[in-house]
N, C-alpha and C positions, 0 to 999 in steps of 0.2 A: 581504563581498567586493565591491569596486566593479567596475563594468563595465570590460571590456577591460584588466584587470590582466595584466601579463606574468608568466609562470609558468615555473619550472624544475620539471619533473616527474621524480620518482625512482622507479624500480622495481627490486626485488631478487628474484632467484630463489635459493631455498635448497635445498641438496643433502641436508642432514641430514634423515632421515625424521621426526624429532620436530618439525621446523620447516617441513616442506614445505608444510603446509596454508596457512600465512600467506603463502607465496610464490605461491599459486595465483590471486591476484587478476588479473583480466584487464586487461592494459595498455590495450587499445583501449577497454574499458569505462571505465577511469579517464580517458582522454582525452575521452570523451563526457561524463563527469561534469564535467570542467573546462569544457568548452564550454557545458554546461547552466548552469554557474554564472556564465557571462558573461566568462570569462577566455581568454587566448591562451597556448598552449604555445609558448615560445621554443625549447626543446630538451628532449629526453628523455635522462636519464642512467640507464643500466642497470648492474647489478652482479650478480655471483654469489658467494655465500658459503655456508659450511656452516651457519652459524647467525647470528642478529643480534648485533651488537656492543653491549655493555651501555652504552657511553658515547654513540656516535654512530649506532648501528643499522647503519651501512654500513662502519665502520672509518675510521681516521684519514686514510688516503690518499684514499679516495673522498670523504670529507667535505671535504677540501681542494680536490678537483676540483670539487665542487659550489660551494664558495665562490668559486673562480676563474670559474666559469660565471656566477654572479650578477653579478660585476663586468663580465664581457665583454658580457652581454646586458642589463645594468642592470635586472635582474629585480626585480619588486615582492614576489615570493612564491615559496617553495619548497613544493611539495606532494609528500608521500610517498604512494605507493599502498599503504600499510600503516598499521597503528595503532602509534603511538609512545607511549612512556612520557613523563610530564611532564619527567623529567630529560633524556631524549634530545632532546626539543624545545628545552629551555633550552640544552643544550650546543651543538646545531646552530645556534641563533639567535645565540649568542655568537660562534661561530667564523665563521659566514657573514655576520654583521651584516645579517640579513634575516629577515623573519617566516617561520615554518615552520608548516604545517598538515598534519595527517595525514588519512587516509581518512575517519575519523569526522567530523572537523571540516569536511571538504569537503561531505559529505552533509548535515550539519546546516545548512551555509550555503545549500545548494540548497533544503532544506525551508523555511528561513526566508523565502526569496524566493517560494516557491510558495504558502505558506499564505494562505488568503483568509478563511475563516470564523473566528469568535471562538474556537471550540474548537480549530481547527487552529493558530491563532497561540499559544494557551496551551500546546498540546502541544509545539510547537517550542521555545518559550521555556523550558519545563521541561527538555527534553532538553539545550538549550544551557547552562543554568545548572548542571545536573548534570555536564556535561562540563567546564565552566569551573572548577568547585569544586576540582578536583585540579590546576589549572594557573594558580592565581592569582599565583604568584610570577614567572611568565614576563614578562620585559620591564618589570617595575614597578620604578621607582627610589626610590619614596617609602615602601616597605613597612617599612623598618627604623626609621622615625621613630616616636617614642613619641607617644601622644596622651593628653591629659589636660586638667584644668582644670574650672572650674565649668560645669555644664550639659552636659558631654560624656558621652553615654550609655555609652561604653565604660569610662569611669572611668580614673583615673591608671594608667599602666603598660601599657595595651592598645595593641599595635602596630596600624598601619593594616591589616596583613594579617589580623589577627584581626577587626577591624571589618568588613572586606570579606567575610570568610567568614561572619560573623554576618548581615550584610545579605543575602547570597545564601541562607542557610538560611531567613531570614524570608520572602524572596520565594518560595522553593520551597514553603514551607508554605502561603502565600497562594494560589499557583497551583493546588496540589493541592486546596485547598478549593473553589476556583472550578470546577475540572474535575469534582470530585465532584458538584456541583450540575448541571453541564451533562450529565454522564453519567446522572444520575438522570432528567433530562428525556428523554434519548435512550432510556433503558430503558422509560420510560412509553410513548413512541411505539412502541417495538418490541412492547410488550405489546398496545397498541391494534391494531396491524396483525395480530397473532396472533388477537385476538378477532374481527377481520373475516374470518379464515380465508382471506386472500389468499395464494397461494403466493409465496414470495420467492426470486428467483434472483440470486445475487451473481457479478459478474465479478471474477475474481482472475487473477494472472499476474505474470510478470516485468515490470519497467518497460520501456516503449517497445515492447510487443508489439502494440499496436493496440486495447487495451481500450476507451479512450474513443471511438475511431473507430467501433468496433462498437456501443458504447452509443448514440452519436448516431444511427447508422443504424437501430437497433431502436426507438428512442424518439422520433426526430425532435427530439431535444434539441439544445442548442448548447453542450455542455460543451467547455471549452478543450482543443484538440488541437494538439500540436506535436511535431516530430521531436526531442524532448529527453527525457532521463531525468527521471522524476518530474514530468512536465508536469501531472499531476493528483494532488492530495493529499487534498482533502476529499471524503468520500463523497457521491454524488449519487443520489437515489432518484426513480424515475419509474414511473407507472402505465402498463401496456401491456396492450392487449387481444389475446389469443391465441386463435385458433380452436380449439375442442375443449377448452379449459381455462377460458377466461373471462379475467378480469382477473388480472394478476400484477404484483408489484412487482419492478422490476429495479434493482439496486444496482451502481454503479461505485465501486471502491475504489482505494486507493493501490497503486502498483506496488511490487514487491519487488526487492532485489538480493542477491547472495551476501554472506554475513556482514553482514547488516543490523545496525547497532549496537544492542546490547541496550537502550540508553537510548531509542532511537527505537521499538523494539518495545514497550517498556513505556509510553512516552508516547502512542503511537498505538494502544494496545490497544483503547480504546473504539471507535475508528474501524474497526479490523480486526475487532472483534467483531460488526460488522454481518453478517459471514459466518456467525457462530454461529447466528443465527436463520434462516438460509437453508434452503430445502428442496432446493436444487440449486446447485452451484458450477459456473460456466463457467470452466474454466481455459484462458485464452487463451495460445497459444504461437506464436512467430514460426517459421513452417514453413521458412523459408530459413536460419535461424540454425544454424550447424554445432555450436554449444554448447547446443542447446535441451534436451538431456537433463539436463545439469548445472544449467541454470536451472530446469527443472521440479522437480528435487530440492531446489533452494534454496527455492522457493516452498512445497513440501510440508513442509520443516523448520519454517518459520514457522507454517504452518497447524496443524501438530501442536503447536507451542509454545503456541498460543492455544486449543487444544482443538477445532479445526474439521476434524480429519482423518477423522472418522466420517461426514461429510456426503457424499452421492452427488456424484460429479464427472463432468462431461462435458468432455472435452478439445476445444478448438477450435483447429485448426491454421490460423492466419490467414496472410495475405499470399501465397496461392497464385498470385496474378497475377505474382509474381516468380519462380515456378518453371516451368520449361519442361515442358510435357506433363502437368501436374497439373490434373485437373478436379475440380469439387465432388463430394463423395461422403461417405457415412457408413460408418464402420467399426463392426462389431457384435462383441460377445463371443460365446462359445460358447453362452450362454444367450439369444442374440438380443436383447441389450440394447445400445442405442447407447453406444459408448465414446468415439468421436472423430468430429468433423465437419470436413471440409476446405472452407474458405471464403476469400473475399476481402472484408473489411469495407470496403475502399476503394471497390470498384465494386459490391458487393452480390451477387457470385456465391456461390451456395450458402447464402445466408441463409435461404431457404425450407426448405432441408434442415435447417438448424439449428433452426428452429421445429418441424419435424417430429420431430426427435430429442428436443427438450425436451418436446414434447407426449407422446411415448411414455413418457418417464421420469416426468413429473409425473402422467400418467394412472394409473399404478400405485398412486398414493396417493389417487386420487379414484374416485368412483362416479358414473356417468352413466346417466341413464334419462329416459323421458318420463312426465309425470304430467298428470292432468286435475284442475284446481282449479275448484270450483264458485263461482258468483257470491257465495254466502254465506261463502266461505272467504277473505275479503280479508286477514285477519291472516296466513294461511299464505303467500299470495303476497307480502305485504309482507316476511315473514321471509326468503323466498327472495331477494328483491331486496337486503335488508340483508346477506345472506351473499355477494352477487355470484355467486350460483349459477346464474342464468338465462342460458342460451346463446341461446335464441330462444323466442318465445311468440306465440300468435295466439288470437283469440276466435272461437267458433262462433256459430251463430244462436241457440243456447239460452243464451248468456251464459257458457258454460264456457270456461275458459282451458286450452289445450293447450300445455304448457310443456316444453321440453327443458332439463334441469338437469345440472350437473356440480359436485360439491363433495367435500371431504375425506370419507373413509369414516366418520370419527368423527362428523362433522356429519350425515351421511346416516342413521346409526343413531339419532342423537338425534332427528332430524326424524321418522323412521319411528315412533319411540316416541310423539312428540307427536301424530302423526296417528292412532294407534291408541287414544289415551286418550279 
């Protein structure tokens, strides 16, 4: 999608219970998606139906109204806030004489604009090709021509459509192979981090809740931040020193939306799986959003889909600077475990409380104590440094090291065994 394309946006509410779920897409969210894609909404056309029309999705009369709006506004594009079948897209394009994109196509376009890393670009291209494979006949005028002759790979009698489909299949296979190698390298890195026994904390949440702003504040990094949906796609990892715990790895991940296309969930599975190796998930929520509970549920659905629903979660209610009378504080469960922290990542209010809550949760998985290491036990001290277990240390007049340590319980038991041998 080119910058500043003019768009006719279509949204339908369905009354039939069987189809009500597909009519629950947020119209405001779709307008934000269009803005994030760099287009301008000329007008919004809404409709109410019992169920989708098989030919035009909106019915013949409403489809003709859309066609008239295209001519009036000289629109470049029609965007549906719903997923269309390939046949519905073709029928609408033929009637309106204008390109039609559904919700999945819009999200794919935004992902294509935002991807920066090699892996991210491969993931987006894979999702786009898989989406395109079912829509090849749309708007193509040459597909019925036969292709043949000496040296033609398709052979006599193969239509252009069949050639294009085969080329897409070949490209998909190539991308999957490249992604397999990239993911293998990512998995090796994940295993190396586990061997270093550094706790990993992953930021997850609905798109545009302030995850990257919080990540930047906690790590002093300069991750791209914008008031746009899906401003961040590629995962970013940073090492952070946290009092009482030591070094931790903080991971910023891609944002979520309701009904995230399955092709994107599959394509970005490796990126999302950064959460699987986490010891703690910080689920960032927009505290002022009236639909925050529905968005929390949408994130939890995807986390369950990738198998990350068993990891401890600490909810972070962000943007309290936009709420009148709300001050930074921690909510505890009946078991006195932190469950939610109220903060403002924009100005840093409550961030120290967030560190405190993270420390309480991570400390339950760690063992802290003070040890004395003799001058002749240099290997033991080196091992403690290798494990990033040392919080503080000082040497006395006898040459002995007085060390304060914190490490996972499993490492502590292993270290104690080494010391007793």
